[in-house]
C-alpha positions, 0 to 999 in steps of 0.5 A, a space after each residue: 956678243 956672239 961667238 963664231 960657232 953661233 954666227 956660223 950656225 945662224 948663217 948656216 955657213 962653214 968656217 972655211 966659207 966664212 974665212 973666205 968672206 973675211 979675207 975678201 972684206 965682206 964678213 960682218 963686223 967683228 970685235 977682237 978681244 984681248 985674248 985673241 978671240 973674235 966676237 960679233 955684236 948681234 946688231 952688227 950681224 943684223 945690219 950685215 944681213 940686211 945689207 946682203 938682202 938689199 944687194 940681192 934684190 
């Protein structure tokens, strides 16, 4: 499970840009933990990236 800073570094994206994606419903799938933190599964991030590549072609 990846933390948000790790995902932002992998995507080379600012936190503000990520939250704009999230507000539009276009962010990768997230898991919200009971303590309120967000995590990302590597597999979900990989699927999201693959879908982005398909729409860009």
